[in-house]
N, C-alpha and C positions, 0 to 999 in steps of 0.2 A: 264533281269528283273531289277536287281539292278542298272544297268546303267541308265535305264529310271526313276526308282523311286527316286534315289538320285542325278540324273544328274552327275553321276560318270565318270570322265574322268581321264585317266592315262597320266601323262606328265613326267614320270620318267621311268628309266629302271627297268623292273620287276625282274631282276637278281641282284638288289642291296641288301644291308643288310637292313632288316626291324627291327627297334627297337621300341617296343611299350612302350611308356612313362608311367610313374607313377607320381602322384602328390606328390612330395617329400617335406619334410621339408628341409630348407636351408642347414642343416648340411650334407645332402647326395648329394648335387649338384656336388661338386668337385669329388666325387667318380664316379658318372656317367660320368663326363668328362674324367676321367682316363680310363674308359672302352671304350669310344669313341676313345681316343688317341691310345689305344692298337689296336682296330679294324682297324683303318685307317692305322696304321703302318703295321699290319700283312697282310692286304688286300688292298694295295695301289691302285689297279685298280677298287675298288668298292666304291660306295657312300653309305652313310647311309641315309635311309629314316626314319625319326623320326616322328612317329604318336603320336602327343601330346595327353595326357589325358585331358578330358574336364575340369578338375579342376586344371590344371597346372597354376602356377603363371607366370605372364609375365616376371619377373626377371629370372626365370629358362629358359624360351624360349630365352631370350636375350643372355644367355651364349652360347647356341647352334647355334644361328644365326651367330655367329662370325666365324664358321667353313665353309670353302668353299666347303667341301665334305659332308656336312650334309644338307639335304633338310628337313625342318620342315613343317609338315602338321598339321594344326589346323583347322579342319572342323567338321561337325556333322555326317559325314559318319562313320558308325560303323567300328571299327578296324578289325573285323572279315572279312569284305570285302577285306581289303588290304591284310590280310593273305592269302585269297583264290586266289588272282590274282598273287601272287609272283611265280617265277619260278626258280628252282635250286639255292636256296639261303639259308641263315640262317636267322632265326627269333628269336629275343631275347626280353626278358622283365624280370624285377625283379620277377613278379608274376602275370601277367595279365591273366585273364581267357579267354581273346580273343584268346589265343594260343590253346585253346581246339578245335578251328576250324582246321580241319586237311587238309593239303595240302601235298600229298605224294611226291612232288618234292623238298620239303624243309626240313631243319634240324632245330629243335627247342631247345632253351636253356633258362632255368630259371637262372637268375643271382643273386637272392636274397641273397645267401650265401656270395657274394662278398662285401656286404655292411657293414659287421661288426656291426650288430645291437645290440651288447652286448649279454646278455644272453637270449634274446627273443627266438631265434631259437635253443638254446641248449636244451630247455625243450620241444619244439614242432617242428614239421616239417610242412611246407606248404603242404597241400594235393595236390597230383598230380595223378588224376585218369586216366591218359593216359599212353600209352607206348611210345609215340613219343616225349615227352618233357624230356630233360635231365637236371637234377639239377646239375649245375657245382659248383665245389669247387675252380677252378682255370681257369683263362682266356685261358690258353694253351689247355684246353679241347675243345675249339671252333674250328671246322673244317668245311670246305665246303664239 
């Protein structure tokens, strides 16, 4: 149904790493690049599929387009559909609610604690009503 409704065609490996983008302020762009560098070094046989947030700035996308192992997707197809078609992979985001869509063949990681937002998250925690998303404190917690 979703393929017909959205003209949804998959032209990437569904066992790639799926990263659901956020519309960041410029000060966080480099941190996200550091996360990508880590993932590509730790999993050199995987590509990152970066599903861009609809409000992402073009400058942020330009940074990621320079990576040969990152495929940027900027379309109107809901991120949840990408989550549901992935197989045996990891799905990451700072805090996207699209990760609430559950795919039992994948592992899910919230990365918001890695961005050093100052004291914002020392007083509150992002709600995670799921049992399948892991809020990581360190990149080494990411495993296939």
